[in-house]
C-alpha positions in Angstrom: -23.0 -2.7 19.6 -19.2 -2.7 20.1 -17.1 0.2 18.9 -13.5 -0.3 17.7 -11.4 2.9 18.1 -8.0 3.2 16.4 -5.9 5.1 19.0 -2.3 4.5 17.8 -1.8 7.6 15.7 1.4 9.7 16.2 -0.2 13.0 15.4 3.0 14.4 14.0 1.4 17.4 12.3 -0.1 18.5 15.7 2.7 17.9 18.0 4.8 20.7 19.5 8.3 20.2 20.9 6.9 19.6 24.4 3.7 17.7 23.5 4.2 13.9 23.2 0.6 12.9 23.7 -0.9 10.6 21.0 -3.4 12.4 18.8 -6.5 10.8 20.3 -5.5 12.2 23.7 -5.1 15.8 22.6 -7.7 17.9 24.5 -10.7 19.8 23.3 -11.8 21.7 26.4 -11.4 19.5 29.5 -11.4 16.1 27.7 -9.4 14.5 25.0 -10.9 14.1 21.5 -11.1 10.3 22.1 -13.5 11.0 25.0 -15.6 13.2 22.8 -15.9 10.4 20.2 -16.8 7.8 22.9 -19.4 10.1 24.4 -20.9 10.6 20.9 -21.3 6.8 20.5 -22.6 6.4 24.1 -25.3 9.0 23.2 -26.7 6.4 20.8 -26.4 3.5 23.3 -23.1 2.1 22.1 -21.0 1.8 25.3 -18.7 -1.1 24.8 -15.4 0.1 23.4 -12.3 -1.6 22.1 -9.3 0.7 22.0 -6.6 -0.3 19.6 -3.5 1.2 21.2 -0.2 2.0 19.7 2.0 5.1 20.2 1.3 6.5 23.7 -0.9 3.7 24.7 0.1 4.1 28.4 -1.3 7.6 28.5 -4.6 6.4 27.2 -4.7 3.7 29.9 -3.7 6.1 32.7 -6.3 8.7 31.6 -9.1 6.3 32.2 -7.6 4.5 35.2 -7.4 8.0 36.9 -10.7 9.3 35.4 -12.3 12.1 37.3 -16.0 12.4 36.8 -16.2 15.8 38.4 -14.4 17.5 35.5 -17.5 17.2 33.3 -20.4 16.5 35.7 -22.2 18.4 38.4 -21.7 17.0 41.9 -22.4 17.7 45.5 -19.5 17.9 48.0 -20.3 17.1 51.7 -18.7 16.0 55.0 -15.9 18.6 54.6 -14.8 17.3 51.2 -14.8 13.6 52.3 -17.8 12.6 50.2 -18.7 13.4 46.6 -22.2 12.7 45.2 -22.3 12.8 41.4 -25.5 14.2 40.0 -24.8 12.4 36.7 -22.0 10.3 35.3 -20.2 10.0 31.9 -18.7 6.6 31.9 -20.2 4.5 34.6 -22.0 2.3 32.0 -19.0 2.1 29.7 -17.0 -1.1 29.2 -13.5 -0.4 27.7 -11.0 -2.9 26.5 -7.4 -1.6 26.1 -5.5 -3.7 23.5 -1.9 -3.0 22.5 -1.8 -3.4 18.7 1.7 -2.1 17.8 3.3 1.2 17.1 3.6 1.1 13.3 0.7 -1.2 12.6 -1.8 -0.5 9.8 -5.4 0.3 10.6 -6.4 -3.0 9.0 -3.9 -5.0 11.1 -5.1 -3.3 14.3 -8.6 -4.4 13.5 -7.4 -8.0 12.8 -5.6 -8.0 16.2 -8.9 -7.4 18.1 -11.0 -9.7 16.1 -11.2 -12.2 18.9 -13.0 -9.5 21.0 -15.7 -9.3 18.2 -16.6 -13.0 18.1 -20.4 -13.2 18.2 -20.9 -9.7 16.9 -22.1 -9.9 13.3 -22.1 -6.1 13.1 -19.8 -3.6 14.8 -18.7 0.0 14.6 -15.2 1.5 14.0 -13.7 4.9 14.0 -10.3 6.6 13.4 -10.4 8.2 16.8 -9.6 11.8 15.7 -12.7 13.1 13.8 -16.0 14.5 15.1 -19.5 14.7 13.7 -23.1 15.1 14.6 -24.3 12.5 12.1 -27.3 10.4 13.3 -25.6 7.1 14.0 -28.8 5.4 15.0 -30.2 6.0 11.5 -26.9 5.0 9.8 -26.9 1.7 11.7 -30.5 1.0 11.0 -30.1 1.6 7.3 -27.0 -0.6 7.2 -28.8 -3.5 8.9 -31.4 -3.3 6.2 -28.8 -3.6 3.5 -26.6 -6.4 2.2 -23.4 -4.4 2.4 -20.4 -5.8 4.2 -19.2 -2.3 5.2 -20.3 1.3 5.1 -18.5 4.5 5.6 -19.5 8.1 6.2 -18.8 10.1 3.1 -18.4 13.9 3.5 -17.7 16.8 1.1 -14.2 18.2 0.9 -13.3 21.0 3.3 -13.7 24.5 1.8 -10.4 25.9 3.0 -8.5 25.1 -0.3 -9.1 25.6 -4.0 -8.3 23.6 -7.1 -6.7 25.3 -10.1 -7.2 24.4 -13.8 -4.1 25.1 -15.9 -4.2 25.2 -19.7 -1.5 24.0 -22.1 0.0 27.5 -22.2 0.5 27.4 -18.4 -2.2 30.0 -17.8 -4.9 29.4 -15.1 -8.3 29.0 -16.7 -10.3 27.9 -13.7 -10.3 28.3 -9.9 -12.9 26.3 -7.9 -13.5 25.7 -4.2 -12.9 22.1 -3.3 -16.3 22.1 -1.6 -17.9 22.6 -5.0 -16.4 19.6 -6.6 -18.3 16.3 -7.1 -16.1 14.5 -4.6 -16.7 12.7 -1.4 -14.1 12.1 1.3 -13.8 9.1 3.6 -15.2 10.5 6.9 -13.7 7.9 9.2 -17.0 6.5 10.7 -17.5 2.8 9.7 -20.2 0.2 10.2 -18.8 -3.3 9.5 -19.9 -6.9 9.3 -17.7 -9.9 10.1 -17.3 -10.5 6.4 -14.8 -7.6 6.3 -12.2 -10.0 7.7 -12.6 -12.2 4.6 -11.1 -9.5 2.5 -8.5 -8.1 5.0 -5.2 -9.8 4.9 -2.3 -9.8 7.4 -0.7 -6.3 7.5 -3.2 -4.8 5.1 -5.0 -1.5 5.3 -8.7 -1.4 6.0 -9.6 1.3 3.4 -6.8 1.0 0.9 -7.0 -2.8 0.6 -10.2 -4.3 2.1 -12.6 -1.5 1.1 -11.2 -1.5 -2.5 -12.0 -5.2 -2.8 -15.5 -4.7 -1.3 -16.1 -1.8 -3.8 -15.1 -4.1 -6.7 -17.7 -6.6 -5.4 -20.4 -4.0 -4.9 -20.4 -4.6 -1.2 -19.2 -1.3 0.1 -21.8 1.3 1.0 -21.6 5.0 1.8 -23.7 7.5 3.7 -23.2 10.9 2.1 -23.5 13.4 4.9 -23.5 17.2 4.5 -23.9 18.1 8.2 -21.2 18.9 10.7 -17.9 16.9 10.3 -14.5 18.0 11.4 -11.1 16.2 11.5 -8.4 17.0 13.9 -5.3 16.5 11.8 -3.6 19.8 12.3 -3.1 22.5 15.0 -5.4 24.8 13.0 -8.2 22.2 13.0 -7.7 21.6 16.7 -7.9 25.3 17.4 -11.2 25.6 15.5 -12.7 22.8 17.5 -11.5 24.3 20.8 -13.1 27.6 19.7 -16.4 25.9 19.1 -16.2 24.1 22.5 -15.5 27.4 24.3 -18.3 29.2 22.6 -20.9 26.7 23.8 -21.6 25.8 20.1 -20.2 22.4 19.7 -22.3 20.5 17.2 -20.9 17.0 18.0 -22.0 17.3 21.6 -25.4 15.7 21.0 -25.6 14.7 24.6 -25.6 18.4 25.7 -28.1 21.1 25.3 -25.5 23.2 23.4 -25.1 20.7 20.6 -26.6 22.1 17.5 -25.9 22.2 13.8 -23.5 24.9 12.6 -25.2 27.6 10.6 -23.2 27.4 7.4 -23.7 23.6 6.7 -27.1 22.0 6.4 -27.5 18.7 8.3 -28.6 16.3 5.6 -28.2 12.5 5.4 -28.5 11.0 2.0 -29.7 7.4 1.7 -27.3 4.5 2.1 -25.9 3.5 -1.3 -23.4 1.1 -2.6 -20.2 2.6 -3.8 -19.8 1.4 -7.4 -18.7 3.9 -10.0 -18.9 6.8 -7.6 -16.0 9.2 -7.2 -14.8 8.6 -3.7 -11.6 10.1 -2.5 -9.9 8.2 0.3 -7.7 10.5 2.4 -6.4 8.1 5.0 
């Protein structure tokens, strides 16, 4: 199944004065977050990728054109360094299309601009290119194929790092609650889509803010509520937390490695696929 990855983000909240890399190319360990996401999908057998490039597209191309397998794989060096034998490979089975889709283009329009590469694929996957999870994509796809939904998204609880405050008419605070305790679900950025999504996605429109709203009104948008590991990389703090997990050898999203395991403070639970209709879903992007 083909995977469309939106790689044109500027990453303004993560960029230092000397760092001009697009957000998907910002590293976690020895590899960019984009590579981690692609490796996640490859773990489930999805190895045909369509990269929707925008800001910094040249750096994405150059990274894979100059890809060095020895950075993340064991190998044998012989003949005085003139011969390298890889003991395993990351990307030898991958097929990657690099498509320039514009600098300031909406997510929906980026998807429209690669539609010709999806001809013949009734169902395909899509991802924001900057968020990691250990969600069981095989089960998510299987449940989606058994449904009549046009699209589904991974829905996750709010992050627990902020609180909501209830304020009375007198200006006094009468309630403080952790965002994680609220009956809200966030758009997790992992999508399964049918070709029918293009019927509700107009030129220049947004995938979530326009097309998904129409699908929800028609009872054709589904969600997989997931309470396992999910982590965005929108800020330097979030990137630092992911790097700490990677260095510790406890990186839950690395399902392809022995060190991938669920984090202890969040239970990995997938709730059944359900159609979003009357549910409180907060779209954050």
